[in-house]
C-alpha positions in Angstrom: 37.0 143.0 131.6 34.4 140.2 131.3 32.6 139.3 134.6 33.5 135.7 134.3 37.2 136.3 133.9 37.2 138.8 136.7 35.3 136.4 139.0 37.6 133.5 138.1 40.6 135.6 138.9 39.1 136.8 142.2 38.3 133.2 143.2 41.8 132.0 142.5 43.2 134.9 144.5 41.0 134.2 147.5 42.0 130.5 147.3 45.7 131.4 147.2 46.0 129.9 143.7 47.6 131.5 140.6 45.4 132.0 137.6 46.1 129.5 134.7 47.4 132.3 132.5 50.5 132.8 134.7 53.5 130.3 134.6 53.2 127.6 137.3 56.8 126.4 137.2 60.3 127.4 136.1 60.1 125.9 132.7 57.0 127.9 131.8 58.6 131.0 133.2 61.7 130.5 131.1 59.5 129.9 128.0 57.6 133.1 128.7 60.8 135.0 129.0 62.1 133.7 125.8 59.0 134.7 123.9 58.9 138.1 125.5 62.6 138.6 124.6 61.9 137.8 121.0 59.0 140.2 120.9 61.0 143.1 122.4 64.0 142.3 120.2 61.7 142.5 117.2 60.3 145.9 118.2 63.8 147.2 118.9 65.0 146.0 115.5 62.0 147.6 113.8 62.7 151.0 115.3 66.4 150.6 114.6 65.5 150.0 111.0 63.5 153.2 110.9 66.4 155.2 112.4 68.8 153.8 109.8 66.3 154.5 107.0 66.2 158.2 108.0 70.0 158.4 108.1 70.1 156.8 104.6 67.6 159.4 103.3 69.8 162.2 104.7 73.0 160.8 103.2 71.3 160.2 99.8 69.8 163.7 99.8 73.2 165.3 100.7 74.9 163.5 97.9 72.2 164.4 95.3 72.2 168.1 96.3 76.0 168.3 96.2 76.1 166.9 92.8 73.5 169.4 91.6 75.2 172.4 93.3 78.8 171.7 92.5 78.4 170.3 89.0 77.7 173.5 87.2 78.4 177.2 87.9 74.8 178.2 87.1 73.4 176.4 90.2 72.7 178.7 93.1 74.4 178.3 96.5 70.9 178.3 98.0 70.7 174.6 97.0 73.2 173.8 99.7 71.4 175.9 102.2 68.2 174.0 101.3 70.1 170.8 101.9 71.0 172.0 105.4 67.3 172.7 106.1 66.3 169.2 104.8 69.0 167.5 106.9 67.7 169.4 110.0 64.2 168.1 109.3 65.4 164.5 109.0 67.4 165.0 112.2 64.2 166.1 114.1 62.4 163.0 112.7 65.2 160.7 113.6 65.5 162.1 117.2 61.8 161.3 117.7 62.3 157.7 116.4 65.4 157.3 118.6 63.4 158.0 121.8 61.0 155.1 120.9 64.0 152.9 120.0 65.7 153.7 123.4 62.7 152.4 125.3 62.7 149.0 123.7 66.5 148.8 123.7 66.5 149.4 127.4 64.1 146.6 128.0 66.1 144.2 125.9 69.4 145.2 127.6 67.8 144.8 131.1 66.8 141.3 130.2 70.2 140.5 128.7 72.2 142.0 131.5 69.9 141.0 134.4 69.0 137.4 133.3 71.0 136.0 130.4 74.3 137.4 131.4 73.9 136.1 135.0 72.7 132.7 133.7 75.6 132.3 131.4 78.0 133.5 134.0 77.1 130.6 136.2 75.4 132.4 139.1 73.1 130.3 141.1 70.9 133.2 142.2 69.6 135.8 139.8 68.5 139.2 141.1 65.0 140.6 140.6 65.7 144.3 140.1 65.6 144.0 136.3 62.2 142.3 136.6 60.8 145.2 138.6 62.3 147.7 136.1 60.8 145.9 133.1 57.4 145.4 134.8 57.3 149.2 135.6 58.1 150.0 132.0 55.4 147.7 130.7 52.7 149.0 133.1 53.5 152.7 132.4 55.8 153.1 129.4 57.8 156.3 129.6 60.5 157.9 127.5 64.0 157.4 129.0 65.6 160.4 127.5 64.2 163.8 126.5 64.0 165.2 123.0 67.1 167.4 123.3 69.3 164.5 124.5 68.1 162.3 121.6 68.7 165.2 119.1 72.2 165.7 120.4 73.0 162.0 120.3 71.9 161.5 116.7 73.7 164.7 115.8 76.9 163.5 117.4 76.7 160.1 115.9 75.9 160.8 112.3 74.5 164.2 111.3 77.5 166.4 112.4 79.5 164.9 109.5 76.7 165.7 107.0 76.5 169.3 108.3 80.3 169.5 107.9 80.2 168.4 104.3 77.4 170.8 103.5 79.3 173.7 105.1 82.5 172.9 103.2 80.5 172.7 100.0 78.7 176.0 100.7 82.0 177.8 101.4 83.5 176.4 98.2 80.4 177.5 96.3 80.6 181.1 97.4 84.4 181.5 97.3 85.4 179.6 94.2 85.4 181.8 91.0 84.8 178.7 88.8 81.5 177.9 90.6 80.0 181.4 90.1 77.4 182.2 87.4 78.6 184.2 84.4 78.6 187.9 85.0 79.5 187.8 88.7 82.9 189.0 90.0 85.6 186.4 89.8 88.1 188.0 92.3 88.6 186.4 95.7 88.0 189.7 97.6 86.0 189.5 100.8 83.4 191.8 99.4 82.8 189.5 96.4 82.4 186.5 98.8 79.7 188.5 100.7 78.0 189.4 97.5 78.0 185.8 96.3 76.4 184.7 99.7 73.3 186.9 99.1 70.1 185.0 99.0 67.2 186.8 97.3 66.3 190.0 99.3 68.7 188.9 102.1 72.2 190.4 102.0 75.3 188.3 102.2 76.1 189.5 105.7 72.7 188.2 107.0 73.2 184.9 105.3 76.7 184.4 106.6 75.7 185.4 110.1 72.7 183.0 110.1 74.9 180.1 108.9 77.5 181.0 111.5 75.0 181.0 114.3 73.5 177.7 113.1 76.8 176.0 113.0 77.7 177.2 116.5 74.6 175.4 117.7 75.6 172.3 115.6 79.0 172.4 117.2 77.6 172.7 120.7 75.2 169.8 120.1 78.0 167.6 118.7 80.3 168.2 121.6 77.8 168.3 124.4 77.3 165.0 126.2 74.4 164.5 128.7 75.2 162.6 131.9 73.5 159.3 131.7 73.0 156.6 134.4 70.8 154.3 132.3 71.6 151.8 129.7 74.1 154.0 127.9 76.2 153.9 131.1 76.8 150.2 130.7 79.5 149.3 128.1 80.5 151.1 125.0 78.6 149.4 122.2 75.6 151.8 121.7 73.8 153.3 118.7 
């Protein structure tokens, strides 16, 4: 900090005066709040756009891989398994983005609920708890939810349906005789399904067991709801 600015601030503090950079009346305070609200709303919207973009990538990729896998019997079922892997990668990326979005969304909601809602509700006195919460967040920004909670939330909101579609496509691919390459058995016996599920050196039993364990984890993450006393506890309209 420049010596002049530091000295000027110290002189004002000793004289009991506010520095010129702080609002001196209610009109200036309201103007500062409006500009701050616009800034936080812009950052929140930017991160929300990044989240939606990742979801759009995942949906587009699932549609493309399904069209490749189910359009011809010569395509391998490993294409669908590869799609599950790519969707998981995009889910990990989106969970990280969601943690950043949650920080800015919480600030915007604090300002809306603590100030604008009370102002429009006709209250003469507005509390200051929301101001202290935002001030603390600005001084020391911290994530409001851990990575697992963000991962489960995005899985529950969007990605569980993509995983379900991929699972149904994979089951159809290894069980339907019309989707098997020429020369493979066309009976619907369980042994033929296991043989069709083989992936390179991995036997069909290993592949089926791995997919089953993976989808047990997906089901757990889709149904598990973390207790939350933050912004998600207020109202129902949440991303």
